[in-house]
N, C-alpha and C positions, 0 to 999 in steps of 0.2 A: 448523721442518721436521723431520719424522720421519727419523732417520738409517737406519732399517731399510730394506733394499732392497725395492722393489716387484717388481723383476725381477732375477734373478741367473743369469748364464750361467757354467758351470764346465766348463772343458776340453772345450768343444763342438767336435766334429769331424764333417764330412760328406764321405764318399767315395762316388763312383760309379765302380765298377770299380777301376781303378788310379789314377784321378784324385782328388786331394784338393781339394775346393772350399773347405772351411773347416778350418783347422788349429789346434786347441787354443785356442779362443776363450774368454776369461774376462773378465768385467766385471760390475759391479753398477750399478743405477740406483735412487737413493732416491726417496721421495715428493716430489712437487711440483717435479721438475726437468725442464727441457727438454734432452734429450740428442740431440746431432747425430751422424748416421752418415755418414761421408765415405769415399770411396775411388775409385780409377780404375775405368774400365770393366772388368768381370770380377773385381773385387776380392772379391765375395761378399756385398755388402750385401743384395741381394734374397733370396739363398739364406738368409741369417741371419734375415731377417724372416719368410720362409716357415716356417722351423723354429720360430720363436717362436709363430706362430699355428697351428701344427699342420698346415700344408699340405705339409710335407716332413718325412720321418723324420730322426731324429738317429742318426748312426752310432756316436758315442761321446760321453760326457759327459752333462750334464743342464741343463735350463732350468727354473728355478723361478719361478712367478708368485704372489706373496703366499704363498710357502712350498709351493705345490702344483706337483708335477712335471708338465710338459706332456706327457710320454710316458706316464706310468702313472696320472695323475689328470687326464685331459684336460678333462672337463666342469667339474670344480671349478676348474681353472686358467683356462680360456678365458672363464669367466663374468666375470672381472675385466678383460677386454680389449675395447676398441673399436678398429676398424682401418679405414683407407681406403687403398686401393692406387690411385694415380693419381686419375683423375676418378671420383667416386662415380656409380653407376648409379641413376637414378630413373625413375619413371613420369612421362614428360613431359606426358601428357594429364591428370594429376591435379594438384591444388594441392600446394604444399609441405606444408600441414597434413595433407592426406589421405595423402600419402606417409608421414608420420610415424605417423599413426594405423594405417595398414596394417602398418607394421613393428612397432608396439607390440603388435599382436594376436599376434605370434609370440614375444613376450618376456614371460614372466610378471611381473606386479607393476608394469608401467608404467601410471601413471594419467594422466588428462587434465591434472591439475595438473603432473605431470612434463613432459608435452609442452609446456605453456605456459612452463614454467620454462626448458627448453632453447632454445625459440624466442627468449625474451628474452635468454638468455645469448649467443646468436650474433647478436643484434640484427636479427632478421628479422620483427619484429612487424608492420611496415607492409606487408610483401609476402608473408606466409606463406599467404594465401588466394588468391594468384595462381597460375596454372598454371605448372609448372616450365619449360615450353617458353619462357616469357617471361623466365626468369631469366638473368642474366649468369653467366659461368663462376664468378666469385667468389662469387655468391650460391648457386650449386649446391654449391660447395665448403663453404660455411658450413652449408647444409642437410645435407650429408653428415656434417659434424662433429656437428650436432645429432642425427642418427640414431644415430651411433656412441656418443653420450653418454646416450642414453635410459635405459639400464640402469645408469647411474652406474658406469662402469668405473674401476678404479684406474689403468689403463694405456691410453693412446691412442697408436696407431701410425699415422703418416702417411708414406706412401711417395710421394715427389715431389709434395707437396701444392700447390706453386706452379706446376706445369705449366700453361701457357696463361694465367696471371693477368697482368694489367697491373700497373704499379708500385703503383697505389692498392690493388688487390686483394691484392697481396703484403703491403703494409703493414697492411691490415685483418686479414689472417690472423695476421700476427706479433703485432699488438697483442692480438688475441683469445686466442691461445695463452698469452700472458703473463697475461691476465686469468683464464683458465681455471685455470692452476696456482695463482694466488693465491686465487681464490674457492672452488674445488672441491678443491684439493690434488691434482689429477690429475697423474700423471707422463706425459710426452710423449716418444716416440722419433720423430724426424723424419729422413728421408733426403732430401737435395736436392743438385742440382748447382749451385745458386746460392750460391757460397761467401760472397759479401758478405751475403746474407740470413741464412745460418747464423751468421755472426759476430754479427749483431744479435739473433738469435732465441734462441740456445742458451746454456745455462749451461756445459755441457761438450761436447766433441766427441771422437769416437773415429775414428781413421783405420785403415782396412783396406787391405791391399795383398797381392795374391796369396793371399787367404784367411787371412792372418795379421794379428793386431792389432799395429799399429805403435806406437800410443800412445793413451792416454786422458788428457785434461787439461782443466782449465778454459780457456775461450776466451781469457781475458786472459793466461794463461800461454803459450798457443800464440802469441799475437800479440806478447807482450813477451819471451817466452823466459824460461828459468830461470837463465841465466848471470848472474853478478854483473856482468860487463862489458857495458855497454849503449851504444847510440849516442845522443848528445845533439846538438841543434842550438843554437847560440849566435848571437844577433844582436848584433854589437858594432861600434863605430866607433873608429878605422879598422880594417877587417877584416884588412888585410895585417899591421899591427903586432900585432894580437891573435893571428894565426896563428903568427907568429914566437915570441911569448911562450909560447903553449900548447905548442909543440913542444919548448920547453926544460924543461917540467914533467915530473917523473918519473911523476906520477899519470896523465898523458895517454898512452895507448898509441898513439893515432893521431889525426892532425888534418889536415883538408883543407878547402879553400874551394870551395863550390859555385858554379856559374855565376850564381846569384842573389845572391851575396855573403854567404851564410850559412855559418858555420863548423860542420863536423861533427866531433865528437870521440868517441873510444871510451875510456870510463873507468868506474869504479865509482860508484854513486850516492853513497856516503859521501864521495867526494872532491870532489863538485860545489861545496860551499860554499868550500873552500880554493882551488879553481881560479878561481872568480869573484872571490874576494878578491884573488888574485894578479893578475888582469887589472886590477882597479880600482887596485891599487897601482902599476901601470904606466901610469896615466892613460888607460886604455881605458874608453870609455863602453859600458855594457851596456843593451840594450833588451829582452832576453828570452832564456829558455832553456827547452827542452822535450825530453823523451825521445822518440825516434823509435820508434814501434811498427810492426812488420811487419803487413801484413794477413793474414787467415786464408789467403787465396789464396797469398801469398808463402810462408808457412810450409808450406802443403800441397805446393807445388811443390818446396820445399826438402827436405821429408821424403820425398816419393815419387819424387824424381828427375825431376820433370816429367811424371808420369803424368797422363793426362786424366781429369778427374772425370766420373762418369756414374752 
């Protein structure tokens, strides 16, 4: 993967009157990454997306797309971007194919071969000649992605792409975006209120709150945390004897027995082998040990103090 950023935001600020909507926002997104945008209602996600695509002016700072400034070099910058905001608008009385042909006429350099290529990429070959009014919402979303990809953008921006999709449609979209980053090297920025899907879909996530960037981190770091001390679950027999033994160990900071008979301990990863050895030396039978990961939703609520995603 190319480590050079496809998009770079540097000290981006948006003010309207005395109100600061976005406050000193800075982050980079490299090629081939799916980057998640999270935040409570009113955090500034949509405002940031509008500034990225040039629909809203920037008060301070700069946004570079492939090195081109969205403020001073708009045409050169925006040619690298494809975007869908919520449900894509299509001509429902036309077929999916003719919708793409109509759009291709407005974009220089899009060939029939490229249209066929993106149709195959979003797996609409068998339905592309049906009228769009017969499409499911998931199929319309995929057609919208095909349209956004016709000019081979380096950056695809999807604002709430899972709105109205059923679980199968959401999974199709997630699998497709993964396929897209692998085969075309496209960078994707996605905003969604479905935290469980963002956890499965994204490489990294950024959390915004009150217009400020709280954190940017790989998903696995959000869900596992960066602290050395982690929570582990141990299945052991007899559990009561194991609990007494664990509480005597200096390496175990905390130990408790769950209602299901599983022991939870707080310790460092490097200490686990010695802890398990200590249990076995006390004639305790071990059946399993695993680290407990927080969900992205748990971490989001922890970081934002319970703010509602939106």
